[in-house]
C-alpha positions in Angstrom: -0.1 0.0 -0.3 1.4 3.6 -1.0 1.6 5.9 2.0 1.5 9.3 -0.2 -0.9 11.7 0.1 -3.9 11.6 -2.3 -6.2 14.6 -3.0 -10.1 13.4 -3.1 -12.5 15.5 -5.2 -16.0 14.4 -3.9 -19.0 15.6 -6.3 -21.8 15.4 -4.3 -26.0 15.5 -5.7 -28.9 13.7 -7.0 -29.4 11.0 -9.9 -29.6 13.6 -12.8 -28.4 16.6 -11.3 -25.8 17.0 -13.5 -22.7 15.8 -11.7 -21.4 13.7 -14.9 -21.3 16.6 -17.1 -19.5 18.8 -14.9 -17.0 16.5 -13.6 -16.2 16.0 -17.4 -15.8 19.5 -17.8 -13.8 19.4 -14.6 -11.2 16.5 -15.8 -11.0 17.6 -19.0 -10.0 21.1 -18.1 -5.8 21.5 -19.3 -4.8 23.0 -15.6 -6.7 19.3 -14.0 -4.0 16.6 -13.5 -2.0 16.8 -16.6 0.7 14.8 -15.7 -1.5 12.6 -13.2 -3.0 9.5 -12.6 -6.2 9.9 -12.0 -8.9 7.5 -10.6 -12.6 7.9 -11.6 -15.1 6.7 -8.9 -18.5 6.2 -9.7 -21.2 5.3 -6.7 -23.9 5.3 -9.1 -24.6 5.3 -13.0 -27.2 7.8 -14.7 -28.2 8.2 -18.1 -25.1 10.2 -19.2 -21.8 8.5 -20.1 -18.4 9.9 -19.6 -17.0 10.6 -23.1 -13.3 9.3 -22.8 -12.2 11.2 -26.2 -12.3 14.5 -23.9 -9.5 12.5 -22.0 -7.4 11.3 -24.6 -4.4 13.4 -23.2 -5.1 12.2 -19.7 -4.6 9.2 -17.5 -8.2 8.5 -16.3 -9.0 4.8 -14.9 -12.7 4.4 -14.3 -14.4 2.1 -11.9 -17.9 1.9 -10.8 -18.6 1.1 -7.2 -22.0 -0.4 -7.4 -23.0 -1.5 -3.6 -22.4 0.6 -0.4 -20.3 -2.8 0.5 -17.3 -2.1 -1.9 -16.8 1.4 0.2 -14.5 -0.7 2.1 -10.8 0.4 3.2 -8.9 -2.3 1.5 -11.0 -2.3 -1.6 -10.2 1.3 -1.8 -6.8 1.1 -1.3 -6.5 -1.6 -3.9 -8.1 0.8 -6.8 -6.1 3.5 -5.9 -2.4 1.0 -5.4 -3.5 -0.5 -9.3 -3.3 2.5 -11.4 -0.7 4.4 -9.3 -3.6 7.2 -8.3 -2.1 10.5 -8.0 -5.6 12.1 -7.9 -9.3 10.9 -7.3 -12.2 12.0 -8.1 -15.5 10.7 -6.8 -19.2 10.8 -8.3 -21.1 10.2 -5.0 -24.3 8.5 -4.8 -27.2 10.9 -3.6 -29.2 8.2 -1.7 -26.1 6.8 0.5 -24.9 9.1 3.5 -21.2 10.7 3.6 -20.3 8.5 6.5 -20.5 5.4 4.6 -17.4 6.5 3.0 -15.6 8.6 5.4 -15.8 6.1 8.2 -13.9 3.4 5.3 -11.9 6.1 3.1 -7.8 5.4 3.3 -5.9 7.2 5.7 -3.7 8.7 3.2 -7.3 10.0 1.0 -7.0 13.8 1.9 -10.4 15.9 1.2 -9.4 18.6 -1.2 -12.9 19.6 -2.2 -16.4 18.9 -1.7 -18.9 20.4 -4.7 -22.5 20.0 -4.5 -24.3 20.3 -7.8 -28.1 20.4 -7.9 -30.7 20.9 -10.7 -32.0 24.7 -9.7 -35.4 23.9 -11.4 -36.3 20.5 -8.8 -33.9 21.3 -5.8 -36.8 23.0 -3.8 -38.9 19.1 -4.2 -35.7 17.3 -3.1 -35.2 19.3 -0.6 -39.1 18.9 0.6 -38.6 15.2 0.3 -35.0 14.4 1.1 -34.0 16.5 3.8 -31.9 14.7 5.7 -29.8 13.4 2.6 -29.6 17.2 1.3 -28.1 18.0 4.9 -25.6 15.5 5.0 -23.8 16.6 2.2 -24.1 20.0 1.8 -23.0 20.3 5.3 -19.7 19.4 4.2 -19.1 21.4 0.7 -17.0 23.7 0.0 -19.0 24.8 -3.5 -22.6 24.3 -4.0 -23.5 24.7 -8.1 -27.0 25.2 -9.3 -27.4 24.2 -13.0 -30.2 24.6 -15.5 -30.6 27.8 -13.9 -32.1 30.5 -16.6 -33.6 32.8 -14.4 -36.7 29.9 -13.9 -35.7 29.5 -10.2 -36.0 31.3 -7.2 -32.6 32.5 -6.2 -33.7 33.7 -2.7 -35.3 30.3 -2.0 -32.3 28.3 -3.4 -29.9 30.6 -1.0 -32.2 30.1 2.2 -32.2 26.5 2.0 -28.1 26.3 1.5 -27.4 28.6 4.3 -29.8 26.8 6.6 -27.5 24.1 6.7 -23.8 25.6 5.6 -23.2 29.4 6.0 -19.5 28.5 4.6 -19.9 27.3 1.1 -19.9 29.3 -2.0 -23.1 29.1 -4.0 -23.3 29.9 -7.9 -25.8 29.5 -10.6 -25.0 27.7 -14.1 -26.9 29.3 -16.5 -28.1 27.4 -19.8 -24.9 28.9 -21.3 -22.8 28.0 -19.0 -22.0 31.0 -17.3 -21.1 30.7 -13.5 -23.6 33.6 -11.4 -22.0 33.9 -8.4 -24.5 34.4 -5.1 -24.1 37.8 -3.3 -27.1 37.7 -1.1 -25.5 38.8 2.3 -25.9 36.6 5.5 -25.5 38.7 8.7 -25.8 36.7 12.0 -28.7 37.6 14.2 -26.3 38.2 16.8 -23.2 39.9 17.8 -19.6 37.8 17.5 -17.6 40.8 18.1 -19.3 41.1 21.5 -17.8 40.3 25.0 -20.1 37.8 25.7 -22.0 36.2 22.0 -25.8 36.0 23.5 -27.5 33.5 21.4 -31.4 33.8 21.6 -33.4 31.0 21.9 -34.6 31.2 18.2 -31.3 32.0 17.0 -29.5 28.3 18.2 -29.9 26.6 14.8 -28.1 29.3 13.1 -25.3 29.5 15.6 -25.2 26.1 15.7 -24.4 25.4 11.9 -22.3 28.7 11.6 -20.2 27.3 14.9 -19.4 24.2 13.5 -18.8 25.2 9.5 -16.8 28.0 10.9 -15.1 27.1 14.5 -11.8 28.9 14.3 -13.8 32.2 14.4 -15.0 31.5 17.8 -11.8 30.2 19.6 -11.6 31.8 22.8 -14.8 33.5 22.6 -17.5 33.2 25.8 -20.6 32.7 24.5 -24.1 32.5 26.4 -27.1 30.4 25.6 -30.4 27.9 26.8 -29.8 24.2 26.2 -30.4 20.7 27.5 -27.9 19.6 29.8 -27.3 15.7 30.2 -24.8 13.3 31.6 -23.8 10.3 29.0 -22.1 6.9 29.9 -19.5 7.7 27.1 -18.1 11.0 28.7 -15.8 11.1 31.7 -17.1 13.0 34.9 -17.8 16.8 34.7 -18.0 16.2 31.2 -21.4 17.5 29.7 -23.8 17.0 26.2 -25.1 20.3 25.8 -27.1 21.3 23.1 -30.6 21.3 21.9 -32.8 19.4 19.3 -32.5 21.2 15.6 -35.6 20.3 13.1 -34.4 21.0 9.2 -37.6 19.9 8.0 -40.4 17.4 10.2 -40.0 16.0 13.2 -38.6 12.7 11.5 -35.6 14.9 11.0 -35.6 16.4 14.3 -31.6 15.9 15.5 -29.8 16.3 18.8 -27.0 19.1 17.9 -24.6 19.3 20.7 -21.4 20.2 22.2 -18.7 18.6 24.4 -18.4 20.8 27.6 -16.5 20.5 30.7 -17.3 22.1 33.4 -14.7 21.9 36.5 -17.2 22.0 39.6 -19.7 19.4 41.2 -22.5 19.1 39.4 -24.7 16.3 39.0 -27.9 16.9 36.3 -30.7 14.5 37.0 -31.7 13.2 33.7 -31.7 16.3 31.5 -32.2 19.7 32.6 -33.0 23.1 30.8 -29.8 25.2 32.1 -28.7 28.6 31.1 -24.8 28.4 30.2 -22.0 30.8 29.9 -18.7 29.1 28.6 -15.5 29.8 26.4 -14.9 28.4 23.0 -12.0 26.2 22.6 -11.5 24.6 19.4 -9.7 21.1 18.7 -8.3 19.7 15.0 -9.6 16.2 14.1 -6.7 15.2 12.2 -8.7 12.0 10.6 -11.2 13.9 9.2 -9.9 17.1 8.9 -12.3 18.9 10.8 -12.3 21.9 13.7 -14.6 20.7 16.4 -15.6 23.4 19.1 -15.3 22.6 22.7 -17.0 24.4 25.7 -15.3 25.1 28.8 -18.1 26.1 31.3 -17.8 29.2 33.5 -21.4 29.4 34.9 -24.6 27.4 35.0 -28.3 27.6 36.1 -31.0 25.8 35.9 -33.9 27.5 33.8 -37.3 27.0 32.0 -37.0 25.5 28.4 -37.7 27.7 25.7 -41.2 28.5 24.2 -40.2 26.3 21.2 -37.8 23.2 22.5 -37.0 22.3 19.2 -34.5 25.0 17.4 -35.4 25.8 13.7 -33.8 27.9 11.2 -35.5 31.1 10.4 
């Protein structure tokens, strides 16, 4: 097995979203991997096939992963070794969760860029019916591209859906003539991040949680105050608690407990789950394996309180 670091390009989206066409355009670009061995992994096969005549000056090896069971570390390692891959491009199956791959990818595969591609004319329908799958992918995407745009879609609605999940990603709209239009809608945060203590209102928890999980470093060393559920968990050591709230992205079936690991260096023994007003300092640790920054809380003050009017947080 080679130990060389291999950059991985993820292309995410649902069937017939335009991933194949976009990937073909990317690999055909003379600046992309001109002297490299490129391994192209397909996790689904759409109606459009790759035209390898456009790759005649490139060394591209294509392999189809037909089952989720193929997302195995040894299988993936062997595929990369067989073609001595320098770059890996993955067209991912829109109906598979990313954890199926991220937990099994070889350690030397480093995610370089993640692009989510969607059909602007049908994305809102997918957002209504497959919200959890969209959140799974948009949450990690560096770039979101809406193709087949041609002024037919409500940009504000598309923007709102993406920003409710990821406030960091770049958003583009690709017209039928191939022109890329950058999204320039401003997204002011509903709280003052420069305040000595950042006060998170009950209605703003979901936005804040999304923002800090996408850009944790800007909160490093900051003090935050918010209302949350506090619970001890068997996997956490003494004086370390799960602090967070349920967030509903679409409907009750999509609710998830979105929490932080929080240290409190005082005797505190909640009976079950309690609601508390929490003041804490944020520290950030980098998780090397997944290449992400994780915010941790050091609680400085906590007292029991009444729950918010709406216990489940939503993106407003």
